[in-house]
N, C-alpha and C positions, 0 to 999 in steps of 0.2 A: 820108251821110245816114247809112250801114250805121258806120264809123268814129265818127262822132261818138256814136252808140249806143254803143258799145262804151266808147267812153272814160268815157261818163257813167256808165257800168254798173262800170268797174272802178274810178274816184272814189269813188261810191258803197259800193264792198264796203270800197272801204282804210278808209272813215268810218267804216263800221259797225263794222270789225276796232278800229280806235282807240278806237270809242265804247263796244265790249264790250270789252278791256281795260281802260279807264278804270272801268267798271264793275265788273271786277273786282276789278280793286284798291284799288278804296274798299271793296267789301263784306271783300278781305282784310284791309286795314286797321282795320274796327270788327270784325274775329271776335273773340268774343271768348277769352279764354288759357284754355285747358283745363290741369288741374292735375287728378294724380291720384294715388295711395299711392308708385307708384311715384319721385317728386320727394322725397320726404319721405325715404325710407328711403334715397336717394341721398343724398341730405342729410349724415344721420346717420351713413352710410357713412364719408362724406367727414371729417367731423369724428371721428369715430372710429381713422382713420388717421393725421387730423394729431396728437392725442390719442398714439399708440401712437411718431410719431414725437419730439414734445415728451417723455417718458417723466414724464405725469404721475402719483401715488401713488394707491392707491384711493380713498382720499375725497375730496380734489379733482378728480379725474376724476365721481365723481358727481356734483358741485357743476355741472360744462362739460353732463354731460346734461339737468339738473333745469330752470334757467333756460329755457333756449332752448324746450324743451319747453311750459313753464306758457306761454309769451308765444303761442307759436304756436296752443295750446287757448283760450288766454281769448278770439283772436279768431275763431276758428270758434265758442266758444260764443256771440261777440255776437250773430251771424246765426242758428246754426243752436240751433231751438228743442227739441231733444232734449236739448243739452248745458247743464250748469248752470255760471255761472262759478265761479272759486274763491274770485273777493272775499270776505271774510271766514269764510272756511273756513281759507286758510294762514293763517300768523301774519303781522300787518301787511299783507297785501297789500291794495289798493286798487281800485277798479274802472279799468279801462284806459280810453282817452277814447276818444269816440264817432269816426266820420271825417266829414269836413267833406263831402264828396262822398259820400254814402252809397250813391246811385244807379248809382254808376259804380266802387264797390271791388267788385274780386275780393278778397273774404275770405280762402278759399285760397292765392291768390296771395302777399298781404300776409302771413300767416301764415309762408310760406318764406321770405321776406325779414324778416320778423321773426326766425327762425328763423337765420338764414344771421349776421345783425349781432349777434345777443348770442353765437352760437359765437366767428363773430370775436375780440369781445373779452378772449372767457374764455379764449382759447388764447395760444400763445407765437407758433409760426409763423404770426401773420398773413396772411402774404402768400400763402400757400397755399391759404387760405378764400375769400380775395379773386380769387384768379385763377379757384377753381370759380365763385365766385359770378357774376366779369364775363361769364363764357360762356353762364348764365343768361341774367342783364340781356340780353345781344345777344340770345337768340332769342327773350326774352319780348317785347320793345321794337321786335322784325320784326315780329313777330304785331298788335299792336294799342298802341301809343304811348301814346296817352291812358289808356286801361286801367295801364298796365303804370306810369307815373308815378303817378297819385290813390293805384293799391295798394302802390306802394312808397312814399310818403310817408308812407302810413297804418301799415303795418308798420314802417317807422323810427318812427314815433312812438309804438308802444307799445313798440318796442325799448328806446326811451330811458326807459320808466313804467315798466318792468322792473328795466332797472339804478339807478334809483333806489330800488325797491328792494332789488334785491341789495346793492346797496354800504349796506345797512344791516346786515348776516348776520353781522358781525364778523368776516368772513374777514380783511377786509386790516387789523385786529388784529391778530389770531393769525400774522402776518408776523413782527410786530416784539417777540413777546413770548419769552424766554428758551426756549434747546436744552431739549434734557431732559437729566436731569441720571441718573447711574448712579451706583446704590449698589451699591458693589463689597463693602460691609461687610457687605450682607444675603446670604445664598445663596441667597435661595429667588428675589431681583430679576431681573428682564430684565438681560441681558449683551449687546452687539452680538454679532453673530455670525459666520462666518467667510461667505467671500473677502474680503468688501469691510469688514466690519467696523462697518458705517453706523451712522450717531447714529439716536435710536428719532425716525421719522417721523412730523407732526402732531400730538402730544403734548397741543396745544389744542383737537383739534378738539371736544370734547364743550363746548367756550363755541361755537360755528357757532348761530346761531338755526336751531331745526327748523322744517319746516314744518308736517307736519299733529301732528304728537307733543307735550305741554305742554313736556314737559321733556326734556334730553339721558338724566336718569336716571327717566325713568317707567316701563321695563322693564328694569329694572335686574335682573341676575341673582341666582342663588343663589351664594355666595362659590365657588372653586374646592377641594378636599380640602387641606386643609391640610398647607403643606407639610413634610416627613418625609422623611430619607433613610432611615427604617429599611425593615430589607426585608417585615416586616407590614403597613407602612401602607398607606393607602388608596392614596394620593399616588407612595409608591415602586411599588406594582401599574400604576400606570396609566403611569409611566416605561416600565419594564421591556417593559408591553407595545406599547408604541411599540418598541422593541427587537427587539423578538422580531415580531412584525407583520414588518417592513423585513427581516430579514432570512431570514424563514420565501419572502416573493412578490420577494424578488430573486435566491434562490437557486434560482429557475424560470427566470431568464434573463428574453431578450425578449419573449418571447410572454407574461408576465403577465398577467391581464386587471387586478388590479389596479396595478400598474405602470399600464398602461396610463387605467387610469381618473385616478392621480394626475396621469399629464403633461397629460390632458384637460383636468382643470380647473384645472392649475399656477395663470393667471391671474397672475402676477406679472412685472410691469413691471421689476424692480429686478434679475432675473439677471443676475448677473455672472462671465463668462468672461476666466480668464488664462489667456494665451499668451504665454510668453519671462517677459518683463520686462513684458508690457500687460497692462491690464484693461481690457473695454469689455463693455458690457450687450449681451445679448440682447434684442430690443423684443417684448413680451406686450403680449395687452389683457388687463385688468384685471375684476375677478367681475363688476363693475355691466356693464364693457363686453361681457360673456358674456351677462347675460341683458339687455341691451337688443338681444342679438344677437337672443336667442329672443321675443323681443316682434316681430320683422320677420318668422320664421321664422311666428310663428301667423296673425299679420297675412294675410302673402302665401297660407298655406294657406285662408284665409278668404276669400279673396279680400274683407277688409275694407275699406270704401268710404274716403277721403281724411279723415273727420271721426272714425270708429269709430278709423282707424289712428292720430293725434294724438294722442285719447283714453286707447290703450292704452299709448301710448311714457310719455306723462305723470304717469299714475296708479301702473303700475309705476316712471317712475323718481322719482316723489314718494317712494314706499318703500322704495328703492334707498336714496334720498340720508339719509331719516332712520335706516335700518338704520345706516348707517355714526356716525353723528352717536352712536347708542345704545348699537355697538358700540366704537368709541373710548373714549367714557366707562369702559367697565369696564374697558379691556386698561389703561388708565395709572392706574387706579385700584386694581387686583388685580396688576398690574405683576408679571405673573409669567414667570417663565425660562421657557423654551424647551427642549425634550427634548434635540437638535444638544448645548447646553452640557455637558448635566449625565452622559448618555450618555459625551462624550469626558473628561470630569474622574472620571466614577466606575464606567464599566462596560467600555468600550471607547474607547481613546484613536483609535484608525484609521476608528471609524464614522462614517459621510457618509449622509445622509438622501438616499430618493430626489429629493425637489426641493430647492432650495436655500429654505433659513428665509428670512424676508421679515423686513426693520428693524424689528418692533414685537413690542410685547410681548405672551407668547401666549394669554391668558386675556380675552374668550372669539374660536371662530374668528373671523373675520370674514366668510370665505367661508359660512361655517354660517349665519352670523344676515340674509349680504343674501340666499342662495339659497332663504332659509323665508321672508324677506317677500315678494320678488319672486314666488317661485312661487303664494303665496298667493294674492296679487293676481291676478296672472294667471289662476289656475283660476275666481276669482272673473268676471272678463272669459272667459274661452272656453271655460269647463267644467270637471270632473274628469277626464276620462276624454278629454283630449285627447293622442293618439299624435301625435308627429313626429320627424324626425329632425334633430338638432341636427350642421347644417354651420358653426357657429359658427369650428371652429380649425380646416376648411380650410386658408382661405389662410396660418395659422400653420404647415402639415405635419403635420397630427394629420388623423388618419380621421372619418367622420361613424358619431354615437353616438346610435341610437333608444332611443326615451322611448315610455312608454304613458299621461304621465303629468307633470305640471308638478311635482310631486309625488314623482313617483319618481326625475327632473331632482337635485330639491334634495337628495334623501337621500343619489343618489351624488355629487354636490358635498362634502356633507359628510362622508363616509367617505373622501374621497379624499383629507382633509388628516392622516389617522392614514396610508393608505397612503402619502404622503408624506413621513413620518419628521415633521412640522412641529408637530403637535398631539397633546395627550391627548383622550385618549375624552372626559372632562367637558366640554373646551371645542367639542367636537365636536356631543353630542347635546344640551348645556347651549343654544347655539351657536344650534342649528335651532329648537330652542324658543324663545329667544325671537325668534328672527325669526318665526316665524311669530303669537306674539304679538301682536308689533306687525302686522305684513299684516293680519289682524285685524281690529285697531283702525283701518285704514286705510280698509278696505270698511265697516267700520260705521258712521265717522264723515266720509269723504271721499264729499260728494253730489255725485254728477257728470252722473247721467242724470235728465232729465226721465218716461223712460219707462220701467217698472219692467219690460220685456220686452224691452227696446232687446239686450240682451246677446245673448238668445237668434235674434231676428230678423237683424239685420244680418250 
């Protein structure tokens, strides 16, 4: 009898264990997939990594950032009533579709999926993004297959909607437009520079459809000083200033703060290195990528939730994208020669700038314009006295630099171009103002939040 009771008890305990395991398994399958800001930071970091590998120009890189961010933001704005849709705010953007199974959609998950799908379509090395995406898919599906499936379908549907809008921005048409023609008869016009003597990149970028500004020339800057090699002219003084500053800071050796600043903000994906008969490129982030990295730093420091993090990335990337359109509009209008060419021809044939001169006309400074725009938007989001340690360049062998505000960082980024020997003062000062004006326009006209206290509270 006792043996029978023990057997019944053992079988009962086994059955209870099976039932418990089954219930736990069911609960795990029904557990909602939790998404945090870390996931979007990691995805954007992965995209940046692939972009460096693929070597995209600064303007094209800005396009790669902005469309996935917009797709993710629109999904969040669909559910979160603190944020406004960009429909009818960005040029020709129509409302994204609604999900078919709204009650089971994980909007944060859909936003990430839409972001990765668009990013994959915008870079060359799709397999690198696909491998990363698939590893996440496996994790999410294991947590909740139903929620993952529904959210994935919605994210892909939104991505398809944004792709149709994206394909109308004239980018594909600019791929078939004529290459930039060098005007060697005019001494003021840009000439290819050593060591690679590359042709001018993206000469038709001003034809790309803008996002929030009404046209590429809306923030057209004043012209640079009239070209003149007369020693008393304003232009020649600026040329001499570049030469003098370069000689002064390089004479200090490797400890020069100015050289450190120039290198920190270099952000030139086209740096060519010659070894014997071989020439290859060292890979770096672009100016826009550097400021996207600062978005991550600010969002992480403030413990911004997923929605605000997407909001910060999107607003900043829109400003950066339009800043490149605005800047490139002026670059190929003024078509101004770089300091390196003139200094080698007229002052010192052996002079080499601290930074390698990038392959496009001089005026205005792209980094100055982009930094002015990005810093203005970030100040609007996170505040005017936002101190931060900029670790963006650490993966590329450069030390951390600390700033008391986004504006201070932008000012340093701008002057770095003179320290680097690749821009005249007018391009830096007027370029920074051009970017700030554009950034202020974005802040004033892009209505993304429903609560005026949102920025302060989150």
